[in-house]
N, C-alpha and C positions, 0 to 999 in steps of 0.2 A: 067248776071242774065238770067232765064229761059225765053225763048220767045223774048230774045233781039238780036237775032242774026243779024249781017249786021249793026248794030248801032255802031257808034264810040264815045266813051266816053273820055273826056280829063278833066284834072284838070284845073280850072281857077283860083285858089287861087295861090298866090306867097308868098314866105318867104321874109318878110321885113327886112330890115337892113343886117346887115353881122353876120351870124350865128357863123363864127368862131370865132369872139370877143367874144361871150358869154363863150366860153371855157377858156377865160383868163380874169377874172374879175379884175377889177381895185381896188376895195375895196370902202369903204364908206368915202366920203370926210369929213374932220375935220380940221378947222383952228386954229392952236395953235400959239400964239404969232406972229400972221400976216403970218404964213407959212401954206400953204395947205398941209395936209397930206391924205394919202389914206390908211385907216386901213382895213386890211383883215384878218379875222379869219380863218388862215390857219391850217392845220395839224401840222406844226411845232410849232406855237403859242399854239395850244391846248395841245401838248406834253410837252412844256416847262412850262406851267402853272400847269399841273398836276405833273410833277416832282418837281416843286419849292414847292407846297403845300402838296406833297405826298398825293394826294387825288384825286377821280374822279372828272370831269370837274362839274357834278352837285352839289358836295359839294361846289366848288369853287364858283358857281354860287350863292348858298346859303349863302355863306359868304359875298357875295357883298350886301346882304339884311339884314344882321346882324350889329346892329349899333357897336357892339365892333370890328368886323373884317373888315368892309367894306372898311375902309379908307386903310389899308395895302392891302387889296386883289385888290381894284381899282388901286391903284399906280402900283402894280407890273403887273397887266394886261395890263394896259396902256403901262407901259415901254416894255413888251413883244410886244405888237402890233407895237409900234414905232420901236423896234429893228429889228422886221421882215420886216418892211417897208423898212428900211436901207439895209438890205441884199438883197431884191428884186430889188431894185434900182442899185445895184453894178452890 
């Protein structure tokens, strides 16, 4: 800054936690039949769902709110999330 010659400034704030772990998210915890799963909406899941329904993800999300299509859309979306979790654990 102008007129601040000779002053030493230092940052007193610190990064808390482990910032590198933020680069590898673990997903949202969900217990199904007593087994804890960690569902993560990855690009692979997004691509799989869009390919299955042959529609953009926005249309699939709208299908989840439609009474006629919500059941099948939810089943497939959950299956895709669980399959992705299994692939990530291998």
